[in-house]
TITOR-821751 format. One record per residue (C-alpha): y, z, x; residue number from 1; residue in three letters. Coordinates in steps of 0.001 Angstrom, whole numbers. Layout:
<sites>
((Y, Z, X), NUM, 'ALA')
...
</sites>
This chain:
<sites>
((136271, 52744, 247400), 1, 'MET')
((135062, 54309, 243949), 2, 'PRO')
((131761, 55447, 243880), 3, 'VAL')
((129564, 53389, 241979), 4, 'LEU')
((127123, 53813, 239443), 5, 'PRO')
((123534, 52498, 239493), 6, 'ASN')
((123509, 50022, 236815), 7, 'PHE')
((127131, 48206, 238341), 8, 'THR')
((125481, 48050, 242015), 9, 'VAL')
((122457, 46623, 240547), 10, 'VAL')
((124509, 44235, 238506), 11, 'HIS')
((126627, 43399, 241277), 12, 'ALA')
((123439, 42497, 243888), 13, 'ARG')
((122241, 40250, 240935), 14, 'ARG')
((125652, 38556, 240706), 15, 'LEU')
((125736, 37902, 244491), 16, 'LEU')
((122103, 36290, 244121), 17, 'LEU')
((123260, 33925, 241282), 18, 'ALA')
((126033, 32880, 243536), 19, 'ALA')
((124247, 32407, 246317), 20, 'ALA')
((121557, 30731, 244564), 21, 'LEU')
((124756, 28584, 242750), 22, 'LEU')
((126173, 27676, 246302), 23, 'LEU')
((122705, 26949, 247448), 24, 'ALA')
((122252, 24159, 244770), 25, 'ILE')
((125531, 22839, 245425), 26, 'ALA')
((124879, 22690, 249446), 27, 'SER')
((121643, 20709, 248109), 28, 'GLY')
((123384, 18591, 245861), 29, 'VAL')
((126181, 17948, 248742), 30, 'GLY')
((123340, 17417, 251282), 31, 'TYR')
((121755, 14553, 249008), 32, 'ASP')
((125102, 12786, 248185), 33, 'MET')
((125533, 12341, 251506), 34, 'HIS')
((122401, 10541, 252440), 35, 'ARG')
((122601, 8599, 249625), 36, 'LEU')
((125993, 7695, 250875), 37, 'TRP')
((124463, 6928, 254420), 38, 'GLN')
((122124, 4518, 252618), 39, 'ALA')
((125052, 3014, 250555), 40, 'GLU')
((123814, 4326, 247023), 41, 'ARG')
((125520, 5892, 243683), 42, 'LEU')
((125793, 9379, 243127), 43, 'TRP')
((125894, 8817, 239235), 44, 'GLY')
((125974, 12501, 237598), 45, 'TYR')
((125563, 14447, 240847), 46, 'ARG')
((129012, 15174, 241290), 47, 'PRO')
((129011, 17109, 238365), 48, 'LEU')
((126218, 19118, 239336), 49, 'TRP')
((127731, 19765, 243190), 50, 'PHE')
((131156, 20632, 241255), 51, 'LEU')
((129971, 23003, 238811), 52, 'LEU')
((127521, 25065, 241047), 53, 'CYS')
((130161, 24962, 243682), 54, 'GLY')
((132813, 26323, 240951), 55, 'TRP')
((130464, 28722, 239476), 56, 'LEU')
((129484, 30095, 242793), 57, 'GLY')
((132983, 30547, 244467), 58, 'LEU')
((133465, 32317, 240936), 59, 'ILE')
((130448, 34282, 241302), 60, 'GLY')
((131241, 35702, 244775), 61, 'LEU')
((134834, 36702, 243497), 62, 'TRP')
((133575, 39065, 240562), 63, 'GLN')
((131000, 40190, 243152), 64, 'TRP')
((133870, 41049, 245223), 65, 'TRP')
((135918, 42861, 242774), 66, 'LYS')
((133071, 44663, 241397), 67, 'LEU')
((132153, 46387, 244914), 68, 'ARG')
((135702, 48233, 244211), 69, 'LYS')
((135687, 48859, 240686), 70, 'SER')
((133571, 50595, 238323), 71, 'THR')
((134423, 48481, 235177), 72, 'LYS')
((132195, 45591, 234580), 73, 'LEU')
((135173, 42404, 234550), 74, 'PRO')
((132963, 40255, 231999), 75, 'SER')
((135360, 40134, 228992), 76, 'ARG')
((138285, 38008, 230633), 77, 'PRO')
((135440, 35842, 232354), 78, 'LEU')
((133478, 35280, 229359), 79, 'VAL')
((136981, 34136, 227561), 80, 'LEU')
((137927, 31572, 230227), 81, 'SER')
((134740, 30296, 230886), 82, 'THR')
((134008, 29996, 226801), 83, 'LEU')
((137673, 27958, 227070), 84, 'SER')
((137011, 25975, 229465), 85, 'GLY')
((133537, 24741, 228523), 86, 'VAL')
((134823, 24014, 224993), 87, 'LEU')
((137533, 21532, 226564), 88, 'LEU')
((135427, 19882, 228560), 89, 'GLY')
((132480, 19263, 226198), 90, 'VAL')
((135079, 18807, 223508), 91, 'GLY')
((136075, 14971, 225393), 92, 'PHE')
((134743, 11321, 224410), 93, 'PRO')
((130977, 11139, 226048), 94, 'ASP')
((130264, 14616, 226953), 95, 'ILE')
((128814, 15976, 223517), 96, 'VAL')
((130663, 14648, 222045), 97, 'PRO')
((132321, 16977, 219644), 98, 'LEU')
((135887, 16722, 219359), 99, 'PRO')
((136314, 19827, 216671), 100, 'PHE')
((135798, 21865, 219086), 101, 'LEU')
((138832, 21083, 220929), 102, 'LEU')
((140128, 22943, 217516), 103, 'MET')
((138620, 25559, 218903), 104, 'VAL')
((138838, 25893, 222606), 105, 'ALA')
((142387, 27338, 223264), 106, 'TRP')
((141290, 30723, 221249), 107, 'VAL')
((139391, 32347, 223917), 108, 'PRO')
((141765, 31891, 226539), 109, 'LEU')
((144701, 32756, 224315), 110, 'LEU')
((142763, 35907, 223449), 111, 'LEU')
((142717, 36859, 226987), 112, 'LEU')
((146574, 36112, 227425), 113, 'VAL')
((147188, 38634, 224434), 114, 'GLU')
((144433, 41219, 226528), 115, 'ASP')
((146485, 40745, 229302), 116, 'TRP')
((149823, 41261, 227746), 117, 'LYS')
((148665, 44608, 226319), 118, 'GLN')
((148298, 46197, 230175), 119, 'LYS')
((151037, 48042, 231690), 120, 'GLU')
((152509, 46716, 234851), 121, 'GLY')
((150256, 43484, 234420), 122, 'ALA')
((151141, 40829, 236739), 123, 'LYS')
((150915, 37287, 236381), 124, 'LYS')
((148836, 36977, 239761), 125, 'ARG')
((146056, 38730, 238066), 126, 'GLU')
((146013, 36048, 234920), 127, 'LEU')
((146233, 33207, 237919), 128, 'LEU')
((142470, 32744, 238342), 129, 'PRO')
((141152, 33113, 235040), 130, 'TYR')
((143469, 30154, 234042), 131, 'LEU')
((142488, 28561, 237479), 132, 'LEU')
((138912, 29165, 236058), 133, 'HIS')
((139026, 27427, 232514), 134, 'THR')
((141097, 24647, 233793), 135, 'PHE')
((138384, 23492, 236256), 136, 'MET')
((135535, 24151, 234200), 137, 'LEU')
((137461, 21616, 231429), 138, 'TRP')
((138723, 19414, 234867), 139, 'ASN')
((134979, 19479, 235896), 140, 'ILE')
((133156, 18815, 232889), 141, 'ILE')
((134975, 15730, 231554), 142, 'ALA')
((136276, 14110, 234788), 143, 'THR')
((133427, 14623, 238052), 144, 'TYR')
((132983, 11118, 237427), 145, 'TRP')
((136243, 10875, 240059), 146, 'VAL')
((133909, 11749, 242962), 147, 'MET')
((131811, 8546, 242518), 148, 'ASN')
((134946, 6198, 243694), 149, 'THR')
((135957, 8905, 246713), 150, 'SER')
((134488, 12376, 247314), 151, 'PHE')
((138010, 13483, 248478), 152, 'ALA')
((139493, 12069, 245794), 153, 'ALA')
((137315, 14041, 243414), 154, 'GLY')
((137911, 17357, 245098), 155, 'LEU')
((141930, 16688, 244806), 156, 'PHE')
((141754, 15714, 241609), 157, 'ALA')
((139868, 18276, 239596), 158, 'ASN')
((141974, 21121, 241931), 159, 'LEU')
((145576, 19535, 241614), 160, 'ALA')
((145382, 19173, 238054), 161, 'ASN')
((143941, 22511, 237527), 162, 'SER')
((146994, 23766, 239409), 163, 'LEU')
((149179, 22019, 237146), 164, 'LEU')
((147943, 22840, 233903), 165, 'MET')
((148527, 26431, 235116), 166, 'CYS')
((152313, 26088, 234828), 167, 'ILE')
((153046, 25553, 231091), 168, 'PRO')
((151337, 29050, 230489), 169, 'PHE')
((153171, 30772, 233362), 170, 'PHE')
((156567, 29504, 231988), 171, 'LEU')
((155618, 30349, 228425), 172, 'PHE')
((154911, 34114, 229983), 173, 'LEU')
((158563, 33447, 231410), 174, 'TRP')
((159797, 32589, 228103), 175, 'THR')
((158137, 35018, 225573), 176, 'GLN')
((159547, 38237, 227977), 177, 'ARG')
((163135, 37296, 227240), 178, 'TYR')
((162814, 35051, 224068), 179, 'ILE')
((159595, 36842, 222175), 180, 'PRO')
((160770, 35165, 218901), 181, 'LYS')
((159647, 32218, 219670), 182, 'MET')
((156163, 33075, 220486), 183, 'GLY')
((153545, 30700, 220991), 184, 'TYR')
((155930, 27829, 219864), 185, 'GLY')
((157079, 27687, 223576), 186, 'SER')
((153861, 26973, 224652), 187, 'LEU')
((153277, 24254, 222753), 188, 'ILE')
((156058, 22494, 224081), 189, 'ALA')
((155988, 23051, 227581), 190, 'TYR')
((152172, 21950, 227171), 191, 'TRP')
((153701, 18728, 225889), 192, 'LEU')
((156015, 18260, 228033), 193, 'THR')
((153554, 18502, 231100), 194, 'PHE')
((151710, 15700, 229520), 195, 'GLU')
((153979, 13576, 229223), 196, 'HIS')
((155288, 14273, 232880), 197, 'ILE')
((151810, 13156, 233710), 198, 'HIS')
((152579, 9819, 232324), 199, 'LEU')
((155528, 8662, 233935), 200, 'SER')
((155754, 10943, 237785), 201, 'TRP')
((154049, 9254, 241003), 202, 'GLU')
((150714, 11903, 240334), 203, 'LEU')
((150022, 10281, 237084), 204, 'THR')
((146994, 11540, 235793), 205, 'TRP')
((147082, 11302, 231601), 206, 'PRO')
((143159, 10981, 230956), 207, 'TRP')
((143441, 14665, 229797), 208, 'LEU')
((145657, 14277, 227197), 209, 'THR')
((144474, 16741, 224730), 210, 'LEU')
((144863, 13425, 221821), 211, 'GLY')
((142454, 11712, 223656), 212, 'ASN')
((139892, 13677, 222608), 213, 'GLY')
((139256, 12064, 218938), 214, 'TRP')
((139430, 8889, 220781), 215, 'ALA')
((135556, 8313, 220005), 216, 'GLU')
((136320, 9086, 216197), 217, 'TYR')
((139060, 6119, 215271), 218, 'PRO')
((138639, 6858, 211750), 219, 'SER')
((139803, 10476, 211877), 220, 'LEU')
((142848, 9479, 213905), 221, 'VAL')
((144261, 6423, 212089), 222, 'GLN')
((147853, 8248, 211616), 223, 'TRP')
((148298, 8013, 215286), 224, 'TYR')
((149940, 4358, 214682), 225, 'GLU')
((152579, 7297, 213920), 226, 'PHE')
((152358, 9603, 216758), 227, 'THR')
((150379, 8129, 218952), 228, 'GLY')
((147908, 10397, 220993), 229, 'ALA')
((150410, 13257, 221502), 230, 'PHE')
((150207, 13618, 217470), 231, 'GLY')
((146652, 14581, 218451), 232, 'GLY')
((147679, 17110, 221331), 233, 'SER')
((150189, 18716, 218955), 234, 'LEU')
((147565, 18473, 215975), 235, 'TRP')
((145093, 20405, 218312), 236, 'ILE')
((147421, 22843, 219518), 237, 'TRP')
((148643, 24160, 216094), 238, 'VAL')
((145213, 24833, 214676), 239, 'ILE')
((144000, 26756, 217807), 240, 'ASN')
((147415, 29036, 217406), 241, 'ILE')
((146776, 29110, 213946), 242, 'LEU')
((143728, 30777, 214215), 243, 'LEU')
((144896, 32849, 216844), 244, 'LEU')
((146901, 34702, 214627), 245, 'ASN')
((144467, 35106, 212038), 246, 'ILE')
((142018, 36924, 214823), 247, 'LEU')
((144833, 39459, 215930), 248, 'ILE')
((147301, 39765, 213406), 249, 'SER')
((147119, 43606, 211797), 250, 'LYS')
((146213, 43310, 208212), 251, 'LYS')
((147267, 45608, 205142), 252, 'THR')
((144050, 47416, 203346), 253, 'GLN')
((145032, 44891, 200531), 254, 'VAL')
((145226, 41838, 202769), 255, 'GLU')
((141893, 42957, 204205), 256, 'LYS')
((140498, 42417, 200768), 257, 'GLN')
((141773, 38614, 200006), 258, 'LEU')
((138995, 36064, 199601), 259, 'PRO')
((137931, 33775, 203013), 260, 'LEU')
((139796, 30785, 201540), 261, 'TRP')
((143300, 32859, 201269), 262, 'ARG')
((142222, 34185, 204858), 263, 'LYS')
((141326, 30748, 206499), 264, 'TRP')
((142870, 28323, 204118), 265, 'GLY')
((146241, 27418, 205891), 266, 'LYS')
((144177, 25971, 208981), 267, 'PRO')
((141690, 24356, 206998), 268, 'MET')
((144012, 22474, 205465), 269, 'VAL')
((145952, 21409, 208719), 270, 'ILE')
((142840, 20476, 209769), 271, 'LEU')
((141088, 18683, 207072), 272, 'ALA')
((144332, 16741, 205631), 273, 'LEU')
((145215, 14152, 208580), 274, 'PRO')
((140714, 13455, 208285), 275, 'MET')
((141491, 13000, 204731), 276, 'VAL')
((144524, 10680, 205102), 277, 'VAL')
((143100, 9183, 207843), 278, 'SER')
((139691, 7849, 206826), 279, 'VAL')
((141967, 6523, 203514), 280, 'VAL')
((144008, 4588, 205485), 281, 'MET')
((140855, 3111, 207527), 282, 'TYR')
((139052, 2126, 204634), 283, 'ASN')
((142315, 758, 203176), 284, 'SER')
((143687, -886, 206031), 285, 'TYR')
((143326, -4753, 206256), 286, 'GLN')
((143495, -6642, 209654), 287, 'GLU')
((146861, -9209, 209346), 288, 'GLN')
((147135, -12516, 211541), 289, 'GLY')
((145531, -15283, 212759), 290, 'ASP')
((142175, -15639, 214671), 291, 'THR')
((141764, -16804, 218116), 292, 'ILE')
((138643, -17442, 219713), 293, 'ASP')
((137763, -15806, 223221), 294, 'VAL')
((134964, -15499, 225465), 295, 'VAL')
((134905, -12344, 227823), 296, 'LEU')
((132730, -12400, 230698), 297, 'VAL')
((131543, -9630, 233025), 298, 'GLN')
((129942, -10465, 236018), 299, 'PRO')
((128440, -7474, 237284), 300, 'ASN')
((129400, -6815, 241236), 301, 'PHE')
((128813, -3593, 242290), 302, 'GLU')
((132703, -2595, 243747), 303, 'PRO')
((131565, -270, 246634), 304, 'HIS')
((129374, -2576, 248544), 305, 'TYR')
((128582, -6091, 246883), 306, 'GLU')
((131659, -7196, 245445), 307, 'LYS')
((134327, -6767, 248401), 308, 'PHE')
((131811, -6580, 251432), 309, 'GLU')
((128210, -8545, 250716), 310, 'ARG')
((128727, -11568, 248843), 311, 'ILE')
((130788, -14139, 249057), 312, 'GLU')
((133648, -14867, 247013), 313, 'GLU')
((132427, -18690, 246632), 314, 'ALA')
((128697, -16977, 245604), 315, 'GLU')
((130914, -14791, 242661), 316, 'GLN')
((132601, -17322, 241681), 317, 'ILE')
((129438, -19764, 240710), 318, 'THR')
((128158, -16470, 238976), 319, 'ARG')
((131783, -16906, 236767), 320, 'PHE')
((131161, -20588, 236313), 321, 'ILE')
((127475, -19985, 235198), 322, 'ALA')
((128162, -17111, 232565), 323, 'LEU')
((130720, -19142, 230984), 324, 'SER')
((129920, -22380, 230568), 325, 'LYS')
((127209, -21483, 228032), 326, 'PRO')
((129615, -20435, 225604), 327, 'LEU')
((132615, -22420, 225706), 328, 'LEU')
((133614, -25347, 223429), 329, 'ASP')
((137002, -27069, 222572), 330, 'ASP')
((137409, -24086, 220264), 331, 'LYS')
((137724, -21525, 222657), 332, 'VAL')
((141205, -20154, 222839), 333, 'ASP')
((141281, -17591, 225839), 334, 'TYR')
((138014, -17191, 228735), 335, 'LEU')
((138865, -13841, 230026), 336, 'VAL')
((137448, -12560, 233477), 337, 'PHE')
((138050, -8651, 234273), 338, 'PRO')
((140148, -7047, 237298), 339, 'GLU')
((140533, -8695, 240692), 340, 'THR')
((137826, -10759, 239863), 341, 'SER')
((138580, -12905, 243201), 342, 'TYR')
((141480, -13240, 245702), 343, 'GLY')
((143697, -13197, 248290), 344, 'PHE')
((145835, -15340, 246414), 345, 'VAL')
((149793, -16297, 246302), 346, 'GLU')
((151441, -15052, 243355), 347, 'GLU')
((153467, -17992, 243365), 348, 'LEU')
((150879, -21038, 243720), 349, 'ASP')
((147573, -19558, 242122), 350, 'VAL')
((146655, -23236, 241500), 351, 'LYS')
((146264, -24053, 245018), 352, 'SER')
((144095, -21208, 245972), 353, 'ASN')
((140452, -22561, 246275), 354, 'ARG')
((138467, -20308, 244038), 355, 'SER')
((141224, -21063, 241274), 356, 'THR')
((140435, -25249, 241773), 357, 'GLY')
((137232, -24470, 241753), 358, 'ARG')
((137332, -22809, 238282), 359, 'LEU')
((139883, -25917, 236736), 360, 'LEU')
((137370, -28375, 238024), 361, 'GLU')
((134114, -26407, 236163), 362, 'ALA')
((136420, -26115, 232984), 363, 'PHE')
((138320, -29681, 233148), 364, 'SER')
((136645, -30647, 229970), 365, 'ALA')
((138569, -28029, 227420), 366, 'TYR')
((142333, -28833, 228253), 367, 'PRO')
((143473, -26419, 225409), 368, 'SER')
((141199, -23216, 227150), 369, 'LEU')
((143441, -20735, 229131), 370, 'LYS')
((141710, -18426, 231470), 371, 'LEU')
((142975, -15135, 231821), 372, 'VAL')
((141811, -13003, 234800), 373, 'THR')
((142330, -10501, 237120), 374, 'GLY')
((143429, -11477, 240949), 375, 'LEU')
((144129, -9494, 244535), 376, 'ASN')
((147582, -11065, 245018), 377, 'ALA')
((150340, -11478, 247687), 378, 'TYR')
((153719, -12475, 247550), 379, 'HIS')
((155966, -13422, 251118), 380, 'ASP')
((159364, -12432, 250971), 381, 'PHE')
((161993, -15039, 251337), 382, 'LEU')
((164626, -14007, 254508), 383, 'PRO')
((167207, -12980, 251831), 384, 'ASP')
((165070, -11757, 249493), 385, 'GLU')
((165359, -8162, 248486), 386, 'PRO')
((162564, -5808, 250018), 387, 'ARG')
((160720, -3238, 248004), 388, 'THR')
((159158, -391, 249019), 389, 'GLY')
((155432, -1645, 249357), 390, 'ALA')
((156408, -4215, 251823), 391, 'MET')
((153980, -4774, 254519), 392, 'ARG')
((154488, -7120, 257668), 393, 'SER')
((151274, -9303, 259198), 394, 'ARG')
((152005, -11745, 262088), 395, 'ASN')
((151346, -15654, 260999), 396, 'ARG')
((151520, -18034, 264346), 397, 'GLY')
((153208, -15772, 266445), 398, 'GLY')
((156102, -15027, 263102), 399, 'GLN')
((156145, -12123, 261780), 400, 'VAL')
((155855, -12353, 257487), 401, 'ILE')
((157138, -9751, 255814), 402, 'GLU')
((154990, -9376, 251962), 403, 'TYR')
((153659, -7478, 249623), 404, 'GLU')
((150363, -6923, 247660), 405, 'MET')
((149633, -6445, 244433), 406, 'MET')
((146951, -6510, 241849), 407, 'ASN')
((147874, -9379, 239573), 408, 'LEU')
((146951, -10688, 236460), 409, 'ALA')
((147593, -14589, 235670), 410, 'ALA')
((147142, -16968, 232540), 411, 'GLN')
((145883, -20113, 234357), 412, 'ILE')
((145536, -23331, 231788), 413, 'PRO')
((143019, -25940, 232078), 414, 'MET')
((145841, -28573, 231077), 415, 'ALA')
((147105, -29682, 234105), 416, 'PRO')
((150484, -29904, 233126), 417, 'GLU')
((150632, -26325, 232019), 418, 'ALA')
((152373, -23763, 234537), 419, 'ALA')
((150434, -20428, 235675), 420, 'VAL')
((152095, -17255, 234112), 421, 'GLN')
((151633, -13864, 236216), 422, 'THR')
((152105, -10443, 235479), 423, 'TYR')
((151583, -7347, 238400), 424, 'ARG')
((150073, -4440, 237207), 425, 'LYS')
((152520, -1593, 236840), 426, 'SER')
((150853, 1310, 236590), 427, 'LYS')
((149163, 2335, 239764), 428, 'LEU')
((146032, 4669, 240403), 429, 'VAL')
((147399, 7554, 242663), 430, 'PRO')
((145591, 7358, 246101), 431, 'GLY')
((144004, 3665, 246119), 432, 'PRO')
((146901, 1900, 244961), 433, 'GLU')
((150008, 4287, 245714), 434, 'LYS')
((150832, 7031, 247984), 435, 'PHE')
((152781, 9049, 245637), 436, 'PRO')
((156059, 11128, 246985), 437, 'PHE')
((155591, 8418, 250108), 438, 'LYS')
((159644, 9836, 251275), 439, 'ARG')
((158306, 13420, 251176), 440, 'ILE')
((155004, 13592, 252288), 441, 'LEU')
((155285, 10699, 255054), 442, 'PHE')
((153422, 13063, 257721), 443, 'PHE')
((150268, 12358, 255568), 444, 'LEU')
((149975, 8768, 256052), 445, 'GLU')
((147159, 8986, 258243), 446, 'PRO')
((145622, 11408, 256363), 447, 'LEU')
((145567, 8963, 253421), 448, 'VAL')
((144622, 6161, 255593), 449, 'ASP')
((141644, 7488, 256780), 450, 'ALA')
((140241, 8390, 253659), 451, 'LEU')
((140311, 4934, 252159), 452, 'GLY')
((143745, 5163, 250126), 453, 'GLY')
((146610, 3256, 250422), 454, 'THR')
((150288, 4083, 252198), 455, 'THR')
((152183, 941, 251528), 456, 'ALA')
((151456, 830, 247760), 457, 'GLY')
((151454, -2319, 245588), 458, 'LEU')
((154042, -4535, 244355), 459, 'GLY')
((154634, -3754, 240745), 460, 'THR')
((157461, -4995, 237948), 461, 'GLN')
((160004, -3087, 235996), 462, 'ASP')
((158938, -4384, 231941), 463, 'LYS')
((155532, -5525, 230254), 464, 'ARG')
((155742, -8925, 229882), 465, 'SER')
((153192, -11218, 227267), 466, 'ALA')
((151560, -14392, 228546), 467, 'PHE')
((152423, -17439, 226116), 468, 'THR')
((150711, -20225, 224595), 469, 'SER')
((150792, -22220, 221653), 470, 'GLU')
((147753, -20341, 220809), 471, 'ALA')
((149083, -16603, 221210), 472, 'ALA')
((151045, -13789, 222900), 473, 'ARG')
((148644, -11879, 224657), 474, 'VAL')
((149110, -8550, 227011), 475, 'ALA')
((147627, -8400, 229997), 476, 'PRO')
((146369, -4820, 230546), 477, 'VAL')
((145226, -3974, 233841), 478, 'ILE')
((142663, -1019, 234039), 479, 'CYS')
((144284, 2105, 234601), 480, 'TYR')
((147421, 1298, 232397), 481, 'GLU')
((145766, 1220, 229061), 482, 'SER')
((145517, 4982, 229004), 483, 'VAL')
((149127, 5156, 228661), 484, 'PHE')
((149885, 4674, 224749), 485, 'GLY')
((153445, 4109, 225117), 486, 'ASP')
((153271, 1807, 228596), 487, 'TYR')
((151105, 0, 226127), 488, 'PHE')
((153318, -292, 223405), 489, 'ALA')
((155710, -1956, 225679), 490, 'GLY')
((153731, -4938, 225932), 491, 'TYR')
((154385, -5403, 222319), 492, 'ILE')
((158311, -4078, 221881), 493, 'ARG')
((159115, -6555, 225289), 494, 'ASP')
((157051, -8617, 225707), 495, 'GLY')
((155881, -9815, 221364), 496, 'LYS')
((152312, -9416, 222583), 497, 'ALA')
((149902, -10387, 219143), 498, 'GLN')
((147020, -8942, 220912), 499, 'ALA')
((145756, -7768, 224313), 500, 'ALA')
((143577, -8133, 227046), 501, 'PHE')
((141837, -5493, 229188), 502, 'ILE')
((140805, -6543, 232400), 503, 'MET')
((139280, -3522, 234004), 504, 'THR')
((136557, -2427, 236903), 505, 'ASN')
((134869, 795, 235969), 506, 'ASP')
((131965, 403, 238355), 507, 'GLY')
((133660, 2564, 240854), 508, 'TRP')
((132482, 5626, 238512), 509, 'TRP')
((128729, 4323, 238158), 510, 'ASP')
((127196, 4640, 235208), 511, 'ASN')
((128505, 8261, 234002), 512, 'THR')
((131400, 9319, 231294), 513, 'ALA')
((134186, 7548, 232907), 514, 'GLY')
((133621, 3862, 232243), 515, 'HIS')
((133051, 4707, 228404), 516, 'ARG')
((135748, 6902, 227970), 517, 'GLN')
((137776, 4401, 229430), 518, 'HIS')
((136397, 2256, 226962), 519, 'LEU')
((137049, 4564, 223965), 520, 'TYR')
((140595, 5517, 224714), 521, 'PHE')
((141124, 1567, 224473), 522, 'ALA')
((140139, 2678, 220785), 523, 'SER')
((143638, 4707, 220425), 524, 'LEU')
((145936, 1933, 221566), 525, 'ARG')
((144450, -624, 219291), 526, 'ALA')
((145575, 2085, 216490), 527, 'ILE')
((148901, 3204, 217830), 528, 'GLU')
((149972, -813, 218371), 529, 'THR')
((147195, -2318, 215587), 530, 'ARG')
((146850, -4937, 217395), 531, 'ARG')
((143150, -6597, 218339), 532, 'SER')
((141955, -6218, 221524), 533, 'ILE')
((139222, -7850, 224559), 534, 'GLY')
((137915, -6041, 227027), 535, 'ARG')
((136620, -7873, 230085), 536, 'SER')
((135214, -5020, 232385), 537, 'ALA')
((133666, -6316, 235431), 538, 'ASN')
((130119, -3974, 235650), 539, 'THR')
((130731, -3203, 231846), 540, 'GLY')
((131214, -1435, 228820), 541, 'ILE')
((133172, -5301, 227658), 542, 'SER')
((133831, -5609, 224037), 543, 'GLY')
((135910, -6630, 220936), 544, 'PHE')
((138360, -3816, 219626), 545, 'ILE')
((139792, -4585, 216221), 546, 'ASN')
((143141, -3150, 214763), 547, 'GLN')
((141302, 152, 212974), 548, 'ARG')
((140103, 715, 216960), 549, 'GLY')
((136371, -339, 215965), 550, 'ASP')
((134392, -1465, 218968), 551, 'ILE')
((131840, -4237, 218949), 552, 'SER')
((130277, -6700, 220587), 553, 'GLN')
((129465, -3815, 223419), 554, 'THR')
((127850, -4984, 226567), 555, 'THR')
((125603, -2811, 228454), 556, 'LYS')
((126485, -1403, 231420), 557, 'TYR')
((125322, -3219, 234524), 558, 'ASN')
((124627, -6450, 233486), 559, 'GLU')
((126058, -10023, 234116), 560, 'PRO')
((126756, -11428, 230440), 561, 'ILE')
((129415, -13061, 228529), 562, 'ALA')
((129727, -12473, 225240), 563, 'ILE')
((132571, -14654, 222368), 564, 'ARG')
((134140, -13308, 219577), 565, 'GLY')
((137333, -13733, 217389), 566, 'GLN')
((140530, -11336, 217290), 567, 'ILE')
((143024, -11184, 215068), 568, 'GLN')
((146699, -11720, 215898), 569, 'LEU')
((149601, -9314, 214107), 570, 'ASN')
((153463, -9562, 214532), 571, 'ASP')
((154021, -6251, 212171), 572, 'GLU')
((155360, -3388, 214697), 573, 'ILE')
((154133, 177, 213863), 574, 'THR')
((156280, 2897, 214011), 575, 'PHE')
((154560, 4232, 217327), 576, 'TYR')
((155570, 1014, 219034), 577, 'VAL')
((158612, 1037, 217722), 578, 'LYS')
((159723, 4749, 218734), 579, 'TRP')
((157062, 5408, 221519), 580, 'GLY')
((156035, 8874, 222062), 581, 'ASP')
((158759, 10542, 220261), 582, 'LEU')
((156727, 13970, 219720), 583, 'ILE')
((156693, 14065, 223502), 584, 'ALA')
((160141, 13604, 224111), 585, 'ARG')
((161200, 16509, 221388), 586, 'THR')
((159018, 18700, 223273), 587, 'ALA')
((160687, 17914, 226687), 588, 'LEU')
((164070, 18205, 225125), 589, 'PHE')
((162998, 21925, 223145), 590, 'LEU')
((161423, 22599, 226791), 591, 'ALA')
((164495, 22025, 228800), 592, 'ILE')
((166842, 24477, 226244), 593, 'LEU')
((163908, 26766, 226319), 594, 'LEU')
((163844, 26963, 230008), 595, 'ILE')
((168162, 27225, 230292), 596, 'LEU')
((168130, 30080, 227587), 597, 'ASN')
((165365, 31947, 229527), 598, 'THR')
((167101, 31368, 232783), 599, 'PHE')
((170448, 33078, 231391), 600, 'VAL')
((168563, 35949, 229193), 601, 'LYS')
((166900, 36469, 232351), 602, 'SER')
((169891, 36878, 234209), 603, 'ARG')
((171880, 39216, 232103), 604, 'LEU')
((171815, 43140, 232725), 605, 'PRO')
((169251, 44710, 230005), 606, 'THR')
((170607, 47658, 228161), 607, 'ALA')
</sites>
């Protein structure tokens, strides 16, 4: 071990002390979370401080250990990776919010990659800790609130997603080694492919798609009706790489004397032009279609302890009726309740349920009214009916019944002769609603059960469908489904929906950034499809979103309330609805070509 100079020894001691202090804070916050859990109280922002202090404490210990074996202070790589992680995190909605930070957020990390590439004999494993550090900070700052649902889920989501985010960078470094002319174009292709895969595989988590970062400012991304959120991801990457090239390029003496506008003009134009176009589109857009009257109900049942454990369903239905009735009259077309408002309901016989009967009786004075609500439901398989992967079994009267559970939406007309229409939630949340890679990870079923997840999963349907009536065709979007742009567009492509209702229960995350981010993402879906949205959330935030993505009549979090408004129906098909995530599919195609080409060139003999 080398003899360390005195200033390095002092620095190492300070680093060790800081790491110990951070870990002590994390331990204290963790203890407080455990105490609140035992008292059946929620955690709020405590997971942020637990994860942030714990992770930074571990990073401090790692840097201290490195410093004990070296006379060099490893400050630059740590500073650059930390800066990128913080900028990516605070650039997301409802954190600061400053989405403009996303336009420079990748630059420090890319400078770190450039430094690494200049080192002789540099190994990828040396880069991995810094990449992981960046992505852990991003995930913790932007999605710490997941831990309010489940402690284990929060840890897993942050760590697993951070590790997965490293893959596009390592593919990029591999490709650049053998195809250097591709430059950072391959990184863009690999990253967009990663985001695209996160929309469709079993461990879906598209929350941190870069283009979602602009969701709080719909007036600046009206062009998403052509590109979807992936257009925003591509935009962010192009700006960052242009800025990087300016910083690392070697200029001639003549070029150094050029005015600033010549040097920085290209990235500034590419940054400003889409926003200018968007503002023009925003101010000139005219909402289209007839209007319908809608009442949204926010019953405000705390989901961790109240809704599913303490408050009887009959009492919950009483609150629904009490909140709804004052706003109803003959002009109201739709009454919308949130996700899983009640159950255990037979999918094919919703009207026979006792709670449904109470609602039909309470609103019988309004025969043209349609109730759209989320339900806990089940379906019993007939003897000759094909079974699904979500099949379960129970004993009833000495007979084994095979069935499946589902997170259902139903349109229940008040007119006695009208039929109920149903839709099964089909983008399921990994863990609580779906056991990812069940066939491969079957040995983890006892652990998943112990952590409160489901191993059987829920029943789904193959295509999107809309609820139809004499008033409108509306998309029944259930919670997590509103984060998936192309999936949401399927309600228009397959179901010809003219508007959408989002039914959700965001109270799992407590009063943190999670439920507000979820609301803002709905604005992007409105822009992409030019469909108005009525959003009913159990604990908030409920509200109306117009075809430009503007959010209005928002309720407060944690208050029982109902609101009434009008939304317009639109039959026009946007470019995005027609073509979906064209940018992502193109990136996937390019990524496959790059991987194949890189693989072949890596096997060729060197000259």
